Structure formats: C-alpha cells, structure tokens
SELOMAR-221303 format. One line per 2 residues: number of its first residue (from 1); their letters; for each residue y, z, x of C-alpha. Coordinates in steps of 0.02 Angstrom, whole numbers. Each point is the difference from the previous one (the first is absolute). Example, Ala and Ser with C-alpha at 12.3 -4.5 7.8 and 13.67 -1.06 7.14 Angstrom:
BEGIN
1 = AS = -225:390:615 ~ 172:-33:69
This chain:
BEGIN
1 = MF = 2727:1222:-172 ~ -84:-36:162
3 = SP = -112:-137:2 ~ -104:-30:168
5 = QI = -12:-164:64 ~ -183:-68:22
7 = PQ = -11:-111:159 ~ -43:-179:-34
9 = ET = -147:10:123 ~ -79:137:-120
11 = LD = 47:-108:-149 ~ -87:-161:74
13 = RA = -153:115:48 ~ -22:57:-189
15 = SG = 35:-169:-65 ~ -139:-71:122
17 = AS = -120:142:-60 ~ 24:-43:-183
19 = QA = -31:-178:51 ~ -157:40:98
21 = SS = -66:109:-154 ~ 40:-144:-124
23 = EA = -99:-122:104 ~ -129:109:49
25 = AA = -23:29:-198 ~ -20:-184:-17
27 = IC = -136:-19:124 ~ -91:138:-64
29 = FA = 2:-55:-172 ~ -70:-175:59
31 = AI = -121:78:97 ~ -74:111:-150
33 = FT = 2:-148:-105 ~ -92:-109:115
35 = CV = -130:130:40 ~ -24:46:-178
37 = MS = -12:-186:-39 ~ -140:-21:131
39 = AT = -96:144:-46 ~ -3:-46:-180
41 = SA = -66:-181:42 ~ -132:83:111
43 = MA = -71:119:-139 ~ 2:-146:-133
45 = CA = -95:-109:116 ~ -116:147:33
47 = IV = -30:26:-185 ~ -47:-178:-13
49 = RL = -113:-14:144 ~ -83:161:-17
51 = PL = -145:-44:-129 ~ -22:-172:91
53 = GS = -69:86:168 ~ 126:-26:133
55 = PH = 110:35:90 ~ -15:183:49
57 = WF = 147:108:-68 ~ 64:48:164
59 = VF = 40:-188:35 ~ 140:7:-131
61 = VK = 63:166:87 ~ -1:-86:167
63 = SF = 101:-146:-66 ~ 131:109:-72
65 = LL = 7:100:166 ~ 52:-170:75
67 = LA = 130:-29:-123 ~ 72:171:1
69 = GA = 3:0:216 ~ 105:-160:-18
71 = VS = 123:79:-135 ~ 5:154:100
73 = CL = 41:-73:157 ~ 130:-102:-76
75 = MV = 89:147:-87 ~ -5:108:138
77 = LT = 58:-122:148 ~ 145:-69:-118
79 = SH = 51:166:-46 ~ 10:54:188
81 = RR = 82:-166:50 ~ 140:13:-150
83 = HQ = 39:172:78 ~ 25:-64:165
85 = LR = 146:-133:-11 ~ -11:-158:100
87 = TS = -189:6:28 ~ -108:-157:-42
89 = HA = -112:-38:-144 ~ -116:-78:134
91 = KV = -108:165:16 ~ -24:20:-173
93 = VL = -57:-179:-23 ~ -121:3:146
95 = SA = -85:172:-52 ~ -32:-66:-167
97 = IA = -77:-162:67 ~ -105:108:98
99 = II = -59:112:-143 ~ -32:-147:-120
101 = FL = -114:-80:125 ~ -84:161:68
103 = PC = -161:-70:-101 ~ -19:-148:126
105 = LA = -68:123:128 ~ -156:2:-110
107 = WF = -30:-178:87 ~ -46:101:149
109 = GP = -109:116:-94 ~ 24:100:-164
111 = VF = -31:173:96 ~ 131:-47:136
113 = AD = 120:-42:-151 ~ -23:169:-85
115 = IV = 17:95:157 ~ 176:-75:19
117 = VY = 50:-37:-167 ~ -32:166:-101
119 = PI = 105:119:126 ~ 150:-141:-20
121 = LL = -16:-7:-178 ~ -16:187:-47
123 = GT = 131:48:121 ~ 134:-124:-69
125 = IF = -55:48:-168 ~ 26:183:40
127 = LG = 175:-42:67 ~ 36:-107:-145
129 = LQ = -52:145:-128 ~ 107:123:104
131 = RT = 153:-117:-28 ~ -52:-26:-184
133 = IV = -3:189:-34 ~ 182:35:78
135 = VV = 81:-145:-89 ~ -99:36:-166
137 = RD = 75:178:2 ~ 182:-51:-10
139 = MA = -43:-143:-122 ~ 8:29:-190
141 = RR = -169:28:-83 ~ 26:-152:-129
143 = TS = 34:-116:149 ~ -155:59:89
145 = ML = -117:-32:-163 ~ 92:-158:-34
147 = AV = -65:-70:174 ~ -176:73:-50
149 = VC = 8:-76:-179 ~ 62:-174:69
151 = GC = -124:-6:132 ~ -154:39:-133
153 = GA = 80:-132:-115 ~ 3:-120:135
155 = GI = -170:35:66 ~ -85:-21:-178
157 = GY = 113:-160:-41 ~ -39:-98:178
159 = FF = -170:59:-14 ~ -20:-110:-165
161 = VV = 106:-127:70 ~ -79:-41:163
163 = NS = -177:22:-73 ~ 28:-115:-141
165 = KG = 60:-147:117 ~ -190:-27:43
167 = YA = 24:-11:189 ~ -62:159:91
169 = TV = -27:112:-121 ~ -98:161:-24
171 = LT = -138:-87:-75 ~ -4:-123:146
173 = PE = -169:47:73 ~ -84:-36:-175
175 = QA = 107:-160:-34 ~ -53:-66:176
177 = LT = -187:33:-47 ~ 7:-95:-174
179 = GL = 114:-138:45 ~ 155:54:-76
181 = QH = 99:36:147 ~ 150:-96:34
183 = LD = -21:-117:144 ~ 152:51:88
185 = TL = -63:163:40 ~ -171:-69:70
187 = FH = 95:-122:98 ~ 108:140:85
189 = AS = -136:120:11 ~ -108:-133:91
191 = IA = 127:-25:125 ~ 23:188:25
193 = NM = -185:16:24 ~ -16:-138:134
195 = LV = 153:65:87 ~ -69:186:25
197 = NS = -187:-42:3 ~ 1:-148:129
199 = GH = 178:-19:60 ~ 17:-169:-69
201 = LS = 129:-68:-119 ~ -112:-86:-125
203 = TG = -50:-2:-172 ~ -181:-1:54
205 = LD = -55:-130:-110 ~ -97:-88:138
207 = GL = -28:115:150 ~ 186:48:75
209 = MP = 88:-170:-15 ~ 187:50:48
211 = IK = 138:-20:-134 ~ 184:49:12
213 = YH = 69:140:-115 ~ 128:141:23
215 = VL = -114:149:23 ~ 80:159:13
217 = SH = -22:67:-165 ~ -195:-61:9
219 = IW = -17:104:156 ~ 85:150:-75
221 = MA = -102:-6:-162 ~ -159:-23:96
223 = CV = 34:145:121 ~ 55:116:-154
225 = GL = -182:-38:-61 ~ -87:42:167
227 = WL = 102:164:-11 ~ -33:47:-160
229 = GV = -191:-60:10 ~ 5:-118:-135
231 = TT = -22:-195:-23 ~ 151:-102:35
233 = LE = -1:-53:-178 ~ 19:187:-60
235 = AY = 133:29:131 ~ 104:-155:-79
237 = YL = 43:102:-160 ~ -7:170:86
239 = AA = 126:-51:132 ~ 104:-90:-114
241 = QI = 7:114:-150 ~ 8:170:93
243 = IA = 96:-37:166 ~ 88:-170:-5
245 = IP = 81:-31:-157 ~ 70:197:-17
247 = LL = 64:-16:177 ~ 81:-164:-42
249 = FF = 105:84:-138 ~ 37:147:125
251 = VL = 72:-131:136 ~ 97:-96:-136
253 = IM = 82:163:-50 ~ 37:53:178
255 = AG = 72:-168:42 ~ 124:15:-135
257 = LL = 38:181:53 ~ 19:-40:185
259 = LR = 94:-168:8 ~ 162:89:-15
261 = RP = 57:163:99 ~ -6:181:-90
263 = AQ = 122:26:-133 ~ 20:-176:-39
265 = GL = -149:-38:-92 ~ -62:80:-168
267 = TN = 12:196:-2 ~ -118:28:-142
269 = GA = -166:19:66 ~ -98:-43:-155
271 = LV = 98:-169:-16 ~ -43:-52:193
273 = TL = -179:-15:-72 ~ 32:-55:-176
275 = MP = 132:-135:29 ~ -117:-111:119
277 = LL = -142:16:-121 ~ 106:-48:-150
279 = LL = 45:-158:106 ~ -168:-36:42
281 = MV = -50:11:-187 ~ 145:-109:-61
283 = AD = -71:-131:136 ~ -171:20:-68
285 = LW = 50:-30:-186 ~ 8:-177:47
287 = GA = -67:-38:165 ~ -184:12:74
289 = TS = -60:159:86 ~ -94:-79:141
291 = YL = 48:148:108 ~ -133:101:-89
293 = VS = -147:-108:44 ~ 36:-97:157
295 = ES = -35:118:132 ~ 77:-113:143
297 = YL = 163:8:-96 ~ -7:169:-47
299 = VS = -27:58:183 ~ 144:-119:50
301 = LL = 112:68:-114 ~ -22:169:37
303 = LL = 21:-33:183 ~ 166:-98:-49
305 = LL = 80:134:-102 ~ -55:146:124
307 = AM = 102:-109:130 ~ 146:-40:-100
309 = PL = 104:151:46 ~ -5:-72:185
311 = LA = 106:-146:-50 ~ 149:119:-44
313 = EI = -8:66:173 ~ 1:-162:85
315 = AD = 149:-59:-106 ~ 91:173:42
317 = ER = 84:-21:179 ~ 1:180:30
319 = SS = -189:6:-9 ~ -114:-29:159
321 = LG = -101:-168:-3 ~ -156:56:91
323 = PP = -99:106:-112 ~ 32:-98:-157
325 = LI = -44:-165:77 ~ -161:81:72
327 = AL = -48:67:-171 ~ 41:-173:-79
329 = AI = -96:-97:139 ~ -151:103:-57
331 = AG = 27:1:-174 ~ 55:-183:-13
333 = TL = -161:-51:93 ~ -112:94:-120
335 = VL = 90:-82:-151 ~ -22:-176:85
337 = FA = -192:33:12 ~ -6:70:-182
339 = KI = 104:-126:-82 ~ 73:-140:91
341 = SV = 130:-56:-141 ~ 69:194:2
343 = GV = -14:-8:190 ~ 108:-152:16
345 = IL = 134:65:-117 ~ 15:158:95
347 = WG = -1:-64:176 ~ 147:-124:-63
349 = VV = 99:135:-59 ~ -40:115:155
351 = GY = 51:-137:117 ~ 164:-52:-89
353 = LL = 54:199:-7 ~ -41:7:187
355 = WR = 102:-168:36 ~ 144:71:-110
357 = RL = -1:171:93 ~ -1:-93:190
359 = GL = 118:-131:-64 ~ -19:-163:-69
361 = TL = -7:-111:157 ~ -129:-136:52
363 = LN = -58:112:148 ~ -28:155:-131
365 = FI = -96:-123:-113 ~ -109:-50:132
367 = KV = -33:174:65 ~ -46:58:-194
369 = AA = -98:-159:-31 ~ -104:-1:163
371 = PI = -131:150:-44 ~ 9:-16:-195
373 = AP = -17:-196:-13 ~ -173:4:99
375 = LV = -49:157:-91 ~ 16:-82:-163
377 = GL = -73:-162:50 ~ -153:73:65
379 = AS = -21:113:-144 ~ 12:-156:-123
381 = VV = -114:-110:106 ~ -137:135:37
383 = SS = -7:101:-151 ~ 89:-84:-146
385 = PD = -108:-123:-119 ~ 180:-66:-62
387 = AG = 25:-87:175 ~ -34:-184:-51
389 = TY = -118:46:-137 ~ 89:70:-147
391 = VH = 180:-80:21 ~ -25:-173:-74
393 = AL = 175:-70:2 ~ 198:10:-23
395 = SP = -1:10:-198 ~ 155:86:-63
397 = LS = -37:118:-148 ~ -187:-42:-7
399 = FV = -31:190:-5 ~ 121:20:-157
401 = RE = -64:-151:-92 ~ -197:66:32
403 = YP = 12:184:-5 ~ 162:43:-101
405 = RL = -62:183:-34 ~ -20:27:182
407 = AL = 155:-83:52 ~ 141:40:-107
409 = PN = -7:196:-7 ~ 1:-6:198
411 = IA = 146:-135:3 ~ 99:114:-112
413 = AN = -28:149:115 ~ 46:-87:156
415 = LV = 153:-69:-79 ~ 58:184:-48
417 = LL = -46:52:184 ~ 113:-136:67
419 = YG = 140:41:-121 ~ -12:188:51
421 = AV = 14:-48:190 ~ 145:-113:-28
423 = RL = 90:147:-94 ~ -51:113:148
425 = WL = 60:-114:127 ~ 171:-18:-71
427 = AG = 21:192:-26 ~ -100:72:143
429 = SL = 35:53:189 ~ -69:-103:136
431 = DE = -171:72:1 ~ -15:-18:-183
433 = KR = 58:-177:11 ~ -150:-29:112
435 = LA = -127:74:-102 ~ 73:-91:-151
437 = EA = -29:-168:98 ~ -170:70:33
439 = FA = -40:23:-184 ~ 70:-174:-29
441 = LF = -120:-73:121 ~ -146:91:-79
443 = AM = 62:-86:-173 ~ 19:-169:90
445 = GS = -168:17:88 ~ -87:50:-156
447 = LV = 82:-131:-103 ~ 3:-159:116
449 = PA = -197:-19:28 ~ -38:38:-181
451 = LL = 142:-132:-64 ~ -32:-134:124
453 = LD = -182:-7:54 ~ -161:-47:-102
455 = IA = -110:157:55 ~ -168:-20:-77
457 = GG = -78:128:-133 ~ 172:70:-37
459 = SA = 7:89:169 ~ 188:-41:8
461 = FY = 0:178:-98 ~ -37:93:157
463 = FA = 173:-72:75 ~ 93:21:-159
465 = NV = -55:178:-45 ~ 56:72:164
467 = GT = 171:-24:-56 ~ -44:105:-159
469 = FV = -45:162:100 ~ 142:-15:110
471 = CI = 115:-15:-146 ~ -80:150:-73
473 = AF = 41:112:158 ~ 170:-76:18
475 = LT = 52:39:-189 ~ -83:180:20
477 = AY = 115:17:171 ~ 150:-86:-68
479 = GA = 6:-16:-185 ~ -67:162:-63
481 = PM = 130:105:82 ~ 139:-98:-85
483 = LE = -68:47:-170 ~ -40:175:56
485 = RL = 198:15:52 ~ 61:-61:-187
487 = QL = -106:151:-65 ~ -67:-85:-138
489 = RA = -94:113:-125 ~ -139:-125:-15
491 = FT = -32:-1:197 ~ -110:151:2
493 = PG = -176:22:51 ~ -66:27:-172
495 = MI = 78:-152:-68 ~ -50:-109:147
497 = LL = -184:68:-24 ~ 15:-53:-193
499 = VI = 49:-168:44 ~ -133:-11:134
501 = VF = -136:47:-147 ~ 86:-123:-119
503 = IA = -6:-148:118 ~ -174:31:56
505 = LA = -56:5:-182 ~ 95:-152:-26
507 = TN = -99:-91:144 ~ -144:-88:-75
509 = EK = -111:27:163 ~ 35:196:-1
511 = RR = -1:14:-180 ~ -178:-84:-12
513 = SS = -72:59:161 ~ -104:128:-80
515 = IE = -76:-125:-120 ~ -28:-119:131
517 = FT = -91:122:110 ~ -101:62:-139
519 = RQ = -50:-187:-29 ~ -49:-24:176
521 = FQ = -121:168:-21 ~ -66:-83:-158
523 = EL = -34:-171:83 ~ -81:88:156
525 = RA = -109:111:-121 ~ -52:-160:-88
527 = RA = -53:-93:148 ~ -92:115:95
529 = HV = -97:21:-155 ~ -49:-180:-12
531 = LA = -34:-19:183 ~ -115:150:2
533 = GR = -102:-102:-137 ~ 42:117:-139
535 = GD = 64:-120:-120 ~ 182:8:-79
537 = VA = 82:173:-16 ~ 107:57:-154
539 = PL = 179:10:50 ~ 85:168:-4
541 = PT = 171:19:-115 ~ 144:-10:114
543 = LR = 36:188:-19 ~ -176:47:45
545 = AM = -4:-100:140 ~ 168:83:60
547 = AA = -83:171:-24 ~ -149:-67:95
549 = LL = 109:-46:148 ~ 79:158:23
551 = SP = -123:132:-60 ~ -56:104:134
553 = AG = -183:-3:-71 ~ -7:-193:10
555 = SV = -161:-37:-94 ~ 51:-182:-24
557 = RG = 44:-21:174 ~ -168:79:52
559 = EI = -86:-140:-100 ~ 100:-127:82
561 = GD = -40:61:170 ~ -190:0:-59
563 = DV = 17:-186:-63 ~ 96:-59:158
565 = RH = -138:67:115 ~ -131:-113:-90
567 = TP = 118:-160:18 ~ -56:-146:122
569 = GA = 160:31:94 ~ -45:186:25
571 = QS = -183:-49:42 ~ 64:-127:131
573 = IQ = 88:125:102 ~ -135:128:-14
575 = TL = -113:-121:71 ~ 110:-55:133
577 = LS = 30:189:46 ~ -181:29:4
579 = LG = -18:-136:130 ~ 120:89:112
581 = AA = 173:-93:-46 ~ 99:151:27
583 = QT = -88:61:163 ~ 35:-140:132
585 = HR = 147:-125:50 ~ -33:-176:52
587 = TA = -82:-25:-177 ~ 24:-131:-137
589 = VF = -64:-31:-165 ~ -73:-155:-76
591 = VA = -28:-28:-178 ~ -123:-121:-52
593 = PN = 75:-135:-114 ~ -140:19:-137
595 = DR = 60:185:-23 ~ 88:-35:-157
597 = SF = 42:180:-48 ~ 102:18:158
599 = WT = 84:-174:-18 ~ 45:31:-177
601 = NN = 57:193:16 ~ 175:-22:7
603 = ID = 108:-57:-162 ~ 112:-104:120
605 = CR = -138:-85:105 ~ 104:6:158
607 = GD = -16:179:-1 ~ -199:-13:42
609 = SF = 21:-53:178 ~ 122:155:38
611 = FV = -127:113:-91 ~ -88:49:163
613 = PA = 143:18:126 ~ 108:86:-120
615 = IL = -131:139:-45 ~ -104:20:145
617 = GV = 114:-79:135 ~ -124:-105:65
619 = PM = 36:-201:11 ~ -93:-123:-85
621 = LK = -97:-146:80 ~ 25:-156:-97
623 = GL = 77:88:-126 ~ 92:-118:-114
625 = SP = -75:-27:-173 ~ -126:-134:-15
627 = PE = 56:-168:-57 ~ -108:11:-182
629 = FK = 125:142:-50 ~ 161:-112:26
631 = CG = 107:133:59 ~ 167:-57:61
633 = RD = 70:35:165 ~ 179:22:50
635 = IY = 126:51:138 ~ 64:160:-72
637 = YT = -163:85:29 ~ -41:-101:161
639 = TS = -155:-79:-85 ~ 59:-172:34
641 = LY = 20:43:182 ~ -195:5:23
643 = KN = -95:-165:28 ~ -138:-71:-112
645 = DA = -144:79:92 ~ 68:173:-50
647 = IS = -76:-12:-174 ~ -164:101:-38
649 = EV = -143:-126:23 ~ -191:8:48
651 = AG = -3:25:184 ~ -139:51:121
653 = DA = 5:160:107 ~ 31:-103:153
655 = QL = 149:-86:-81 ~ 81:160:-62
657 = CA = -30:87:171 ~ 87:-142:82
659 = RA = 159:12:-117 ~ -7:193:23
661 = SI = 13:-15:185 ~ 160:-96:-8
663 = FG = 84:160:-45 ~ -103:114:98
665 = LN = -102:63:-146 ~ -189:37:42
667 = TI = -64:78:-169 ~ -9:-91:-163
669 = LV = -37:83:-165 ~ -73:-133:-118
671 = LS = 18:41:-181 ~ -119:-110:-118
673 = AP = 29:117:-161 ~ 92:147:-41
675 = DE = -168:107:47 ~ -67:-114:117
677 = GR = 51:-24:187 ~ -40:11:183
679 = RM = 67:35:162 ~ 2:-123:137
681 = SC = 19:25:190 ~ 71:-159:95
683 = PV = -31:-14:185 ~ 147:25:110
685 = SK = 61:-160:73 ~ 17:-8:184
687 = Q = 162:-46:75
C-alpha cells in the first residue's frame, strides 16, 4: 500500500508549531494567574479600605492596569520573539522596564503622565487580551480555570501574609497616625518623599541633610503615589501588593521558562507556573520572606529575574552580543541602584560570562572590567549605606551563628544550585557549560559574602537569598523537565497544587497570617479608641474581628476611622495642613519640645521624628526627639548621622530661620500642640 513521504521541512514546521503552541499556553497560564492574583489583591485591599475613607476605588483599578500592562507586554513580546528564532530577549526586557517605570512621568506632572500612560497601558492590555483569547480557545477549559483558581488563592493568601507582617499594610494610614506603623515603612516613605518633593536624598529629620542610600525603589514608589494621586505611605502597600509582588512571581515563572530554548523545558503549561511557586513555598517553609516587605529587594529581584534569560544569550556563541549587553547595562544599573548586594552579584556574573565568551585572556579581562568596575564602585560609594557602614569585619560564619533561620535555608538552596550547575557543566554543550558557570557564580557570589563577612543587622541575607531565587529558576528550567520526562503519576498540576496547599498550611507564617492580621486590626482599634480619649474598648472575638475586616459594610472599621480622626497624630497633621504644609515647597516643620502628645505618639519613639516627613513629605527642623524621652539613635535609620543640635529644643524665630536658610528653606510651620500652630516666613538671605 502506497504511503506518501512527508518532507522533513514539513515535519520540522509541524514540530515547531506544536512547541510554540505549548509555550504560548504556558505563558498564557502564567499571565492569567498573575493578573487574577493582582485583581484579587486589589479587591481585598479595596474592601478593607472602603469604610476607612481612602483611597478612591479607581486607585485600585489604576494600580491593576499597570500590572496588567506589564504582564501583557511581556506575554506579547515574548511570544513574538520565540516565533522569530535567533532574535534577542533584549527588546522584551527594555519594553517591560519602560512599562514598569511609566509612573515616573508623574514627576513632571500627573496630567502629563496620564496623557502618555493611559494610551500605552490600554493599548498593551488590548494586545495582551487578544493574545490570551487566541491561546485560551485552544486550551482545555479545566486548565484555564485552574489558572483562575490558583490566582484567586494566591491573591487571598498573600494578601493576609503581606499584611500580617506589619510593614506597609492596608492599614498603614491609620497605623501611622496612631503610632503603630513599623519604623521601616516610615523611614523609607520619608526618603521617597524627600526625593520627589525636594529632589534631595535625605530623611528630612533636620532640614535636608544628605544621606547615602539605594534609592530606585523609593523613586518608583513615590512616583506611583503621584500617578495614583495618593500619599507615598499609601503607595507603598498599593504598589507592592497589587503590582510588584504579582509581577515578581510572573518574571520568576518566565525566567524558568525562557532560560532554555523551546522544546527543552517543561511542556505542561500549568507546571511552568506551579513548579516555581512550589519551590518558593519550600524555601519559605524554613526561611524568611523579606522579598514581601523590603521594597528595595523586591524591585531588584524583579529586575534581576526579568533580565536573567539574557545570560543564556551571552553564553550562546550563536547569539549577537550587542542587544543583550545594552539591555543588561540598563537593567543591571537599575538593579545596582535598587539594592547594591543584588547588583554586585549580577554584574559579577555578567562580567565573567562576557569574559568567557570573548576568551579568558588578560586583555579581555581588562576590556570587561574597565566599564563594570567603575560603575559598581560608583554605585557602592554614592548610593549604598553598606559602603564602610554595615560591613564591620571579616568574620567567618557570623551570619550563621547570629541568624541561623535566615542563613541555613539559603545556604542549602545555594548548595543545590552549585550542585545543579556542576551536573549541567559535565553533561551540557559549550553554551550550557558557560551558563552553568554563571549559575555557579551566582551561588558563590551569594554564599561568600554571607559566610565570610560580618554585615550588620542580618543584611547578609540580601546576598544569600539571591542564590535562592536563581536556584528556583534553575530547577524550573533544568530539574523539572527531567521529572516530566519520567512521566511520574504524581507529577501533575493537580498533585503539585495539593502539595503547595499542604506546604502553605504547614508554614507557620502563612497558616497564622489571617490571625495575625486580625490581631493588628484589634490593636489598631484599641489604640485609636484610647488616643481619641474614649477609654478602653472591648475586644472583638477573633471571628467577629475577621468578619469586620472583610465585610463591605465595615461598621467597625467606620468606628476606627472616626476614632483615628480624633487622635493627636491626626489633629497634628490637620493643623499642619491648615497652615499650608501641602501647598508650598521650601517649607519645614518645627515641633516644640513641650508638645508631648507628638513626641510620645509612636510606640517606637524613633518613629516620631519620621512622622511628618513620611506622611506630609515636609522636612523637619531640629526633628530628633527631645532628650527627656531618652530615645535611642542608630545608624540603621540614619539618626546617628545627625549632630546633637538636631534635637528638638527651645529655639527663637531667628535661630530657626538661620537653620532653615542653610537648606534653602524659607517657611517654617511651628507646631506647639496638636491643635495649635503658626506659620513663619523667614527673610530671604542675600547671597
């Protein structure tokens, strides 16, 4: 019987189409998961915030649009790029960065920003929806529904996890006014406000005295606030929970998918998303989850993972060097100014890969090091508080001894990454050997500083944990496909999802997150009632408190809002606003030392100095706590950098004006009591 022969070219085309379809389904599943997660987080935040009075519901929609625009951009351009073989991932990276940082246009004016941003976001989302509809038509209904269910579960779960940690939470505006807000959030919001309002890198505790800090995330958060039309404190929880955290998960998923060429990685679209989430859950079971609360680390990880597929291009001799190097130069510089620890590791890996590609000669080493070393050195000197401040000494294993919970899980992950890199090097092609060496450098770059240096405050974690995220991407790209080829019955999306749920429930932090968030809600309710002068308040049963949090009616939350408005902190802010704190630049606030309600408002007395800069974005003058309150000063929050004359003490108008003129400030708002203040204009000094 005659059997026609099919040309090999036709077979190759059919195989390529099948691979492209499988990869498109994987990207689409990840995009649906991420967008549903973000939308769920936005709705949860809106439900809790609605009875408290701010922000407007459209703020949550606007936040979601930025996330959806970034995801759509990545999905559409990645699919287009993978259809065109030998094209670079650089265009995808640069386009995504441009979308993410679109809110920075609000620095030039919110109206101008909206005119530019809305057409770009809506156009990108439209293209993303078109692409999603095409792919979903060919996707099994249960698969698309699984993406929606997983997104809803992740949105609800991480809403409670993030808000239970007490940093930038959905209750932050009220926590700041009642003195319950974590000092870290007040500190970072102060820096962000000083940057966008006055253009100075300062905490604003005494004029605009300069400090050193990695500021990219502060600029982004503050500009997101300007674009959304909310305060910087509100932007911190909105940008993190609705935009940055879901986007971090998406780029982590994409890194595991794109590190390998098509048809070499996972073929099951759902597993491409669920495997990195499972590995992250395993890491969270024992380790810290600082990526959820440290906005600088969050932004730096996001950019690192976004750029990671470019490393595979540099390792591949067949790829052009120009486009990936341009994209890495931009992304790597942004990482440096977001978190210096992450940037140093990334640039070390990029430099080695480039040297390896060009040839391991001394001349090529000089060519590679000549542009990289000055950039890293400049970033370390200009923007890093770690330079000469946090790194105390060479002290092997001090991190392990002092912070075993932070150290040991990350050390284990880096050792797994190192072992996997060795296995890949032994069995891989030339380009895979180079990439394996890059992964090994990630592991060593993460381990060596953490194990050898004594870095204050457990900050060695921000070296060690980089390798953990790279390990997750590596195992998704190289380990999971091996399991898939074994065709194990347990290796299915349903079983992986069950394991994720089991590990989440076994993780104390995640299991108790809703209880802890309810406790913070109870604490806020009680403190607002007391500070409003209404005595103690009867505690709500846990279940009723949870219902009060999630009920759209929000009667209890309405009572909290009313109490907060009558607290000394809220009255102080209203008094300063009535004096024109929001209408003019070149203004400072001086709080009299005898205003005890101000200087005792915060549970952590160090937070009182950051209260005005964090909420209003106006610098203090002589803003450190008076000596009678015995409030400590430390290097972590820059208070020890200020001289002793920066404390609040009795001062005449002439003395205050002389101090203000040093920083180019000519208006002083003097706060004597929560409801008593005056505005003072200083004569302009003649130069």
